[in-house]
C-alpha positions in Angstrom: -18.0 34.6 12.9 -16.5 33.2 16.0 -13.5 31.5 16.7 -13.0 28.5 19.6 -10.7 26.6 21.1 -12.2 22.5 22.0 -11.3 20.5 24.5 -11.5 17.4 22.7 -10.6 15.0 24.8 -7.7 14.6 22.9 -6.9 11.5 19.9 -6.8 14.9 17.7 -10.1 15.3 15.9 -10.8 17.4 13.2 -14.5 18.7 13.1 -16.2 19.0 9.1 -19.4 20.8 9.3 -21.9 20.7 6.5 -20.4 24.2 5.4 -17.1 23.7 5.4 -15.1 23.0 1.7 -15.0 19.3 1.9 -12.5 19.6 -1.3 -10.3 20.9 1.1 -11.4 18.7 4.3 -10.7 15.8 2.9 -7.5 16.6 1.2 -6.9 17.3 5.0 -7.5 14.5 6.7 -6.3 12.0 4.9 -3.0 14.6 5.4 -3.6 14.8 8.8 -3.4 11.4 9.4 0.6 11.3 8.4 0.2 8.1 6.3 3.0 9.0 4.1 5.5 11.2 6.9 5.5 9.0 9.5 3.4 5.9 8.2 0.1 6.8 11.4 2.7 6.9 13.9 2.7 10.6 15.0 1.0 11.4 17.9 -0.6 14.5 16.2 -1.7 12.0 13.2 -5.8 13.1 12.8 -7.3 10.1 14.5 -10.8 10.5 14.9 -13.3 12.7 12.1 -16.2 14.5 13.4 -18.6 15.1 10.4 -21.7 16.4 10.6 -24.7 13.6 9.4 -25.5 15.2 6.7 -22.4 15.1 4.6 -20.4 12.3 7.1 -20.9 9.0 3.7 -19.7 11.8 1.6 -16.4 12.9 3.1 -16.0 8.8 5.0 -16.3 7.7 0.9 -13.8 10.5 -0.5 -11.5 9.8 2.7 -11.3 6.1 2.1 -10.7 6.3 -1.1 -7.5 8.2 -1.2 -6.2 6.0 1.8 -7.0 3.5 -0.5 -5.3 4.7 -3.2 -1.8 5.2 -1.7 1.0 3.3 -2.3 2.7 0.3 0.2 5.8 -0.3 -0.8 9.4 -1.7 0.0 11.1 2.0 1.4 13.9 2.3 -0.8 11.4 1.5 -3.6 10.3 4.3 -6.2 7.5 5.7 -5.7 6.1 4.3 -1.9 4.2 6.2 -0.4 4.1 4.5 2.4 6.3 2.1 4.2 6.8 0.0 8.4 8.8 2.2 10.2 9.8 -0.4 12.6 12.6 -2.9 12.6 14.9 -1.2 10.2 17.9 -1.6 11.7 18.0 -4.9 13.0 19.9 -7.8 10.6 18.1 -10.2 8.6 15.3 -7.5 8.7 18.0 -4.8 6.6 15.9 -3.5 3.7 17.7 -4.4 -0.2 18.1 -2.0 -2.5 15.8 -2.2 -4.8 18.2 -0.7 -6.9 21.9 -2.4 -6.9 19.8 -5.4 -4.9 22.4 -4.9 -2.0 22.4 -4.4 1.9 23.5 -1.2 3.3 26.1 -1.6 5.5 25.8 -2.1 9.1 27.3 1.0 10.6 25.0 2.7 12.0 26.3 6.0 10.1 25.6 3.8 6.9 22.2 3.0 6.6 20.8 4.0 4.0 20.2 3.0 0.6 23.4 4.9 -1.1 22.7 4.2 -5.7 
């Protein structure tokens, strides 16, 4: 086995070969997209999958299935896994806490729900 480092022109590619643990590769691909951590807004997010032809359909199908299962919603709602990351501090787009139905204070130090 050889360890190599490849310059692939950026864009954070994930290479998956036929002898890889496909379950782990699929999990890593979706996790690396950072949908649930930063809504995908990260310069380090996986943005390309380079797949061997013999496994491409299987891997893509599983990745799409996992991405579709991500729960998108209000950033303060329980169960939300992905929410918008921009515009949360500008009136009138201030979020309303789903539990108390009130808006957080407009002070910059108090922009989060305090339920």
